[in-house]
C-alpha positions as a LaTeX table, in Angstrom:
\begin{tabular}{lrrr}
\hline
Residue & $x$ (\AA) & $y$ (\AA) & $z$ (\AA) \\
\hline
Met1 & 0.00 & 0.00 & 0.00 \\
Leu2 & 2.92 & 2.37 & 0.68 \\
Asn3 & 3.92 & 2.18 & $-2.96$ \\
Gly4 & 0.74 & 3.96 & $-4.09$ \\
Lys5 & $-0.07$ & 7.62 & $-4.47$ \\
Ile6 & 0.63 & 9.90 & $-1.51$ \\
Glu7 & $-3.07$ & 10.72 & $-1.02$ \\
Asp8 & $-3.88$ & 7.00 & $-0.98$ \\
Ile9 & $-1.11$ & 6.41 & 1.57 \\
Lys10 & $-2.56$ & 9.16 & 3.80 \\
His11 & $-6.04$ & 7.63 & 3.66 \\
Tyr12 & $-4.62$ & 4.16 & 4.34 \\
Ile13 & $-2.69$ & 5.36 & 7.41 \\
Glu14 & $-5.72$ & 7.25 & 8.76 \\
Arg15 & $-7.64$ & 3.96 & 8.88 \\
Leu16 & $-4.97$ & 2.26 & 11.01 \\
Asn17 & $-4.83$ & 2.33 & 14.79 \\
Thr18 & $-2.03$ & 4.28 & 16.50 \\
Lys19 & 0.29 & 1.32 & 17.06 \\
Glu20 & $-0.01$ & 0.22 & 13.44 \\
Gln21 & 0.73 & 3.77 & 12.27 \\
Tyr22 & 3.86 & 4.00 & 14.41 \\
Arg23 & 5.18 & 0.67 & 13.08 \\
Leu24 & 5.25 & 2.23 & 9.62 \\
Ile25 & 7.48 & 5.18 & 10.63 \\
Pro26 & 10.85 & 3.61 & 9.61 \\
Glu27 & 9.49 & 2.61 & 6.21 \\
Leu28 & 7.92 & 6.03 & 5.62 \\
Leu29 & 11.09 & 7.89 & 6.61 \\
Ser30 & 13.22 & 5.81 & 4.25 \\
Asp31 & 10.94 & 6.38 & 1.22 \\
Asp32 & 12.45 & 8.19 & $-1.79$ \\
Arg33 & 9.46 & 10.55 & $-2.03$ \\
Ala34 & 9.56 & 13.73 & 0.08 \\
Gly35 & 5.77 & 13.69 & 0.56 \\
Val36 & 5.87 & 10.20 & 2.05 \\
Arg37 & 8.80 & 11.12 & 4.30 \\
Arg38 & 6.80 & 14.10 & 5.58 \\
Ile39 & 4.01 & 11.73 & 6.63 \\
Gly40 & 6.61 & 9.69 & 8.52 \\
Glu41 & 8.04 & 12.83 & 10.15 \\
Met42 & 4.58 & 13.91 & 11.31 \\
Leu43 & 3.96 & 10.50 & 12.87 \\
Gln44 & 7.42 & 10.55 & 14.46 \\
Ser45 & 6.78 & 14.01 & 15.94 \\
Arg46 & 3.45 & 12.84 & 17.37 \\
Leu47 & 5.10 & 9.75 & 18.84 \\
Lys48 & 7.78 & 11.88 & 20.53 \\
Lys49 & 5.13 & 14.19 & 22.01 \\
Glu50 & 3.16 & 11.24 & 23.36 \\
Ala51 & 6.32 & 9.71 & 24.84 \\
Ala52 & 7.20 & 13.02 & 26.51 \\
Glu53 & 3.68 & 13.32 & 27.93 \\
Leu54 & 3.82 & 9.75 & 29.25 \\
Glu55 & 7.16 & 10.54 & 30.90 \\
Arg56 & 5.70 & 13.72 & 32.46 \\
Ile57 & 2.68 & 11.88 & 33.83 \\
Asn58 & 4.91 & 9.12 & 35.21 \\
Arg59 & 7.01 & 11.76 & 37.03 \\
Met60 & 3.79 & 13.10 & 38.56 \\
Arg61 & 3.10 & 9.61 & 39.93 \\
Glu62 & 6.38 & 9.33 & 41.84 \\
Ile63 & 5.19 & 10.79 & 45.15 \\
Glu64 & 2.06 & 8.61 & 45.13 \\
Lys65 & 4.20 & 5.58 & 44.31 \\
Gly66 & 6.46 & 6.39 & 47.24 \\
Leu67 & 3.47 & 6.55 & 49.59 \\
Lys68 & 2.17 & 3.23 & 48.30 \\
Lys69 & 5.56 & 1.63 & 48.92 \\
Lys70 & 5.10 & 2.71 & 52.54 \\
Gly71 & 1.85 & 0.74 & 52.63 \\
Tyr72 & $-0.76$ & 3.41 & 51.89 \\
Arg73 & $-3.34$ & 2.18 & 49.39 \\
Leu74 & $-5.98$ & 4.92 & 49.07 \\
Val75 & $-4.09$ & 8.16 & 48.55 \\
Ala76 & $-6.38$ & 11.16 & 48.16 \\
Gly77 & $-5.02$ & 14.15 & 46.29 \\
Ile78 & $-6.52$ & 17.42 & 47.53 \\
Asp79 & $-6.56$ & 20.94 & 46.15 \\
Glu80 & $-8.70$ & 24.05 & 46.28 \\
Ala81 & $-9.81$ & 26.90 & 44.06 \\
Gly82 & $-10.95$ & 30.37 & 45.03 \\
Arg83 & $-8.86$ & 31.54 & 47.98 \\
Gly84 & $-8.03$ & 34.88 & 46.37 \\
Pro85 & $-11.23$ & 36.18 & 44.68 \\
Leu86 & $-13.39$ & 39.00 & 45.97 \\
Ala87 & $-16.60$ & 37.01 & 45.45 \\
Gly88 & $-17.91$ & 33.49 & 45.47 \\
Pro89 & $-17.09$ & 30.35 & 47.46 \\
Val90 & $-13.84$ & 28.56 & 48.11 \\
Val91 & $-14.06$ & 25.07 & 46.62 \\
Ala92 & $-11.97$ & 22.02 & 47.50 \\
Ala93 & $-11.79$ & 18.64 & 45.77 \\
Ala94 & $-10.40$ & 15.29 & 46.89 \\
Val95 & $-9.61$ & 12.57 & 44.36 \\
Ile96 & $-8.41$ & 8.99 & 44.64 \\
Leu97 & $-7.01$ & 7.72 & 41.34 \\
Pro98 & $-6.36$ & 4.11 & 40.35 \\
Glu99 & $-2.70$ & 3.10 & 40.19 \\
Asp100 & $-2.71$ & 2.78 & 36.38 \\
Phe101 & $-4.57$ & 6.04 & 35.73 \\
Phe102 & $-3.34$ & 7.91 & 32.67 \\
Leu103 & $-4.92$ & 10.96 & 31.11 \\
Ala104 & $-2.87$ & 13.12 & 28.79 \\
Gly105 & $-2.94$ & 16.81 & 29.66 \\
Val106 & $-3.62$ & 16.59 & 33.41 \\
Asp107 & $-1.72$ & 19.44 & 35.06 \\
Asp108 & $-2.09$ & 22.35 & 37.46 \\
Ser109 & $-5.51$ & 23.74 & 36.53 \\
Lys110 & $-4.14$ & 27.29 & 36.42 \\
Lys111 & $-1.93$ & 26.31 & 33.48 \\
Leu112 & $-4.81$ & 24.94 & 31.41 \\
Pro113 & $-7.26$ & 26.85 & 29.21 \\
Pro114 & $-10.94$ & 26.55 & 30.19 \\
Arg115 & $-11.87$ & 24.20 & 27.35 \\
Thr116 & $-9.07$ & 21.81 & 28.28 \\
Arg117 & $-10.11$ & 21.82 & 31.95 \\
Glu118 & $-13.70$ & 21.09 & 30.97 \\
Ala119 & $-12.62$ & 18.22 & 28.71 \\
Leu120 & $-10.44$ & 16.69 & 31.44 \\
Tyr121 & $-12.99$ & 17.20 & 34.22 \\
Gln122 & $-15.40$ & 14.43 & 33.25 \\
Ser123 & $-12.62$ & 12.01 & 32.29 \\
Ile124 & $-11.07$ & 12.44 & 35.75 \\
Ile125 & $-14.40$ & 11.81 & 37.45 \\
Asp126 & $-15.14$ & 8.78 & 35.28 \\
Gly127 & $-11.67$ & 7.31 & 35.80 \\
Ser128 & $-11.31$ & 7.96 & 39.52 \\
Val129 & $-11.76$ & 5.45 & 42.32 \\
Ala130 & $-13.64$ & 8.16 & 44.21 \\
Tyr131 & $-13.93$ & 11.93 & 44.33 \\
Gly132 & $-15.56$ & 14.50 & 46.57 \\
Val133 & $-16.15$ & 18.24 & 46.45 \\
Gly134 & $-16.56$ & 20.73 & 49.28 \\
Met135 & $-17.75$ & 24.33 & 49.05 \\
Val136 & $-17.80$ & 27.11 & 51.67 \\
Asp137 & $-19.67$ & 30.30 & 50.83 \\
Ser138 & $-18.63$ & 33.93 & 51.12 \\
Cys139 & $-20.57$ & 34.52 & 54.36 \\
Glu140 & $-18.64$ & 31.74 & 56.09 \\
Ile141 & $-15.38$ & 33.04 & 54.62 \\
Asp142 & $-16.12$ & 36.44 & 56.18 \\
Arg143 & $-17.02$ & 34.84 & 59.49 \\
Val144 & $-14.04$ & 32.52 & 59.99 \\
Asn145 & $-11.40$ & 33.87 & 57.48 \\
Ile146 & $-10.29$ & 32.33 & 54.21 \\
Leu147 & $-7.77$ & 29.87 & 55.66 \\
Gln148 & $-10.29$ & 28.34 & 58.08 \\
Ala149 & $-12.89$ & 28.30 & 55.30 \\
Thr150 & $-10.43$ & 26.43 & 53.07 \\
Tyr151 & $-9.88$ & 23.83 & 55.79 \\
Arg152 & $-13.66$ & 23.41 & 56.09 \\
Ala153 & $-14.05$ & 23.01 & 52.33 \\
Val154 & $-11.38$ & 20.30 & 52.37 \\
Gly155 & $-13.16$ & 18.57 & 55.25 \\
Ile156 & $-16.46$ & 18.58 & 53.34 \\
Ala157 & $-14.71$ & 17.22 & 50.24 \\
Leu158 & $-13.32$ & 14.34 & 52.31 \\
Glu159 & $-16.77$ & 13.63 & 53.79 \\
Asn160 & $-18.15$ & 13.46 & 50.24 \\
Leu161 & $-15.32$ & 11.28 & 48.94 \\
Gly162 & $-17.26$ & 8.03 & 49.05 \\
Gln163 & $-14.25$ & 5.96 & 50.17 \\
Lys164 & $-12.15$ & 6.73 & 53.23 \\
Pro165 & $-8.53$ & 7.35 & 52.24 \\
Asp166 & $-5.62$ & 6.21 & 54.37 \\
Cys167 & $-3.38$ & 9.08 & 53.28 \\
Leu168 & $-3.79$ & 12.69 & 52.15 \\
Leu169 & $-1.62$ & 14.44 & 49.60 \\
Leu170 & $-2.11$ & 18.21 & 49.75 \\
Asp171 & $-0.89$ & 21.27 & 47.88 \\
Ala172 & 1.20 & 23.26 & 50.38 \\
Ile173 & $-1.23$ & 23.01 & 53.31 \\
Thr174 & $-1.70$ & 20.67 & 56.27 \\
Leu175 & $-5.20$ & 19.92 & 57.51 \\
Pro176 & $-5.42$ & 20.54 & 61.29 \\
Gly177 & $-7.13$ & 18.01 & 63.54 \\
Cys178 & $-6.97$ & 15.22 & 60.96 \\
Ser179 & $-5.88$ & 11.77 & 62.13 \\
Leu180 & $-4.91$ & 10.57 & 58.65 \\
Tyr181 & $-1.31$ & 10.64 & 57.48 \\
Gln182 & $-0.71$ & 13.81 & 55.46 \\
Gln183 & 1.99 & 14.89 & 53.07 \\
Ser184 & 2.11 & 18.53 & 52.03 \\
Val185 & 3.88 & 19.25 & 48.74 \\
Val186 & 4.78 & 22.75 & 47.57 \\
Lys187 & 3.38 & 23.15 & 44.04 \\
Gly188 & 1.69 & 19.81 & 44.50 \\
Asp189 & $-0.72$ & 20.55 & 41.65 \\
Gln190 & 2.30 & 20.54 & 39.32 \\
Lys191 & 4.13 & 17.60 & 40.90 \\
Cys192 & 1.42 & 15.10 & 41.93 \\
Leu193 & $-1.09$ & 13.56 & 39.55 \\
Ser194 & $-3.93$ & 13.20 & 42.05 \\
Val195 & $-3.47$ & 16.77 & 43.33 \\
Ala196 & $-3.49$ & 18.08 & 39.75 \\
Ala197 & $-6.68$ & 16.10 & 39.10 \\
Ala198 & $-8.23$ & 17.59 & 42.25 \\
Ser199 & $-7.22$ & 21.08 & 41.15 \\
Ile200 & $-9.08$ & 20.61 & 37.86 \\
Ile201 & $-12.25$ & 19.37 & 39.57 \\
Ala202 & $-12.17$ & 22.23 & 42.09 \\
Lys203 & $-11.51$ & 24.87 & 39.44 \\
Val204 & $-14.21$ & 23.67 & 37.03 \\
Thr205 & $-16.74$ & 23.36 & 39.85 \\
Arg206 & $-16.06$ & 26.89 & 41.05 \\
Asp207 & $-16.01$ & 28.38 & 37.55 \\
Arg208 & $-19.40$ & 26.85 & 36.80 \\
Phe209 & $-20.77$ & 28.32 & 40.03 \\
Met210 & $-19.49$ & 31.77 & 39.10 \\
Glu211 & $-20.90$ & 31.47 & 35.57 \\
Gly212 & $-24.28$ & 30.80 & 37.18 \\
Leu213 & $-23.87$ & 33.93 & 39.32 \\
His214 & $-23.11$ & 35.93 & 36.20 \\
Arg215 & $-26.63$ & 35.29 & 34.93 \\
Arg216 & $-28.02$ & 36.81 & 38.13 \\
Tyr217 & $-25.52$ & 39.65 & 38.48 \\
Pro218 & $-24.21$ & 40.44 & 34.98 \\
Met219 & $-22.96$ & 43.90 & 36.02 \\
Tyr220 & $-19.91$ & 42.31 & 37.72 \\
Asn221 & $-18.94$ & 40.18 & 34.69 \\
Phe222 & $-18.35$ & 37.06 & 36.77 \\
Leu223 & $-18.39$ & 35.09 & 33.51 \\
His224 & $-14.92$ & 36.39 & 32.73 \\
Asn225 & $-13.35$ & 37.43 & 36.04 \\
Lys226 & $-14.76$ & 34.52 & 38.12 \\
Gly227 & $-14.85$ & 36.86 & 41.12 \\
Tyr228 & $-11.19$ & 37.90 & 40.98 \\
Gly229 & $-10.25$ & 41.53 & 41.52 \\
Thr230 & $-9.84$ & 42.77 & 37.99 \\
Arg231 & $-10.04$ & 46.53 & 37.44 \\
Glu232 & $-13.43$ & 46.11 & 35.75 \\
His233 & $-14.73$ & 44.08 & 38.70 \\
Val234 & $-13.50$ & 46.58 & 41.29 \\
Glu235 & $-15.06$ & 49.46 & 39.36 \\
Ala236 & $-18.37$ & 47.57 & 39.23 \\
Ile237 & $-18.30$ & 47.03 & 43.00 \\
Leu238 & $-17.67$ & 50.74 & 43.57 \\
Lys239 & $-20.50$ & 51.63 & 41.18 \\
Tyr240 & $-23.17$ & 49.10 & 42.15 \\
Gly241 & $-22.07$ & 48.02 & 45.61 \\
Pro242 & $-21.48$ & 44.38 & 46.58 \\
Cys243 & $-23.92$ & 41.57 & 45.87 \\
Pro244 & $-24.75$ & 38.88 & 48.49 \\
Tyr245 & $-21.91$ & 36.71 & 47.14 \\
His246 & $-19.13$ & 39.24 & 47.64 \\
Arg247 & $-16.74$ & 38.69 & 50.54 \\
Arg248 & $-17.27$ & 41.72 & 52.75 \\
Thr249 & $-13.87$ & 41.43 & 54.46 \\
Phe250 & $-12.18$ & 41.45 & 51.06 \\
Ile251 & $-14.26$ & 44.37 & 49.77 \\
Gln252 & $-13.39$ & 46.48 & 52.82 \\
Asn253 & $-9.72$ & 46.14 & 51.95 \\
Ile254 & $-10.42$ & 47.37 & 48.43 \\
Arg255 & $-12.32$ & 50.41 & 49.62 \\
Arg256 & $-9.39$ & 51.52 & 51.80 \\
Arg257 & $-7.12$ & 51.87 & 48.75 \\
\hline
\end{tabular}
């Protein structure tokens, strides 16, 4: 088939599965025709990218693997979204992933564009052993402060997890009063697969909540700022005043500027 016209070769390769395509790379690269070699080069480039992504994901498994070597079996990765905004809840997620979990693109949610986060969100949920989400609203944030509210959101996420973990892997925080073994990792959402997965679930959950608020309070443009203190958002607060979902303690700080 590789002796035919270049267009026919392209159509033939498109019908093959990935492994079969990659087996043809040496033959394509050694062909006398530049057009056929280009097909081989494209496949080779894709193979290298996939290998690099597999290596990256495997590096993100190392901390979990180390915990499992110590005897922990249900390691829950935990992360939160929404500690810094002027409005909306703080959301935490806890995720237990199977040992062989692989999903290309999983990373710190802040690095990912919204469409990518949305695409990964459901795949993480479907592929997880268990997951849970916790949310603490702006009134509670004002009452107890953002750090305590974050701890409460994490606690709710663990209650909703469905399976009790024997170890917690957290992004740069330690949960007070928790009897489970905990490991806090700085930039855990970049270094640990389960924490990165949790960061995506937390971020998508919170973004969807803020998009819902936008329909009720369009003057603040929550659809785009998600409650963060952009200049447009601050100007809207000064013009219209806060809505019930603004964090009063955060707004007071703005007004003193």
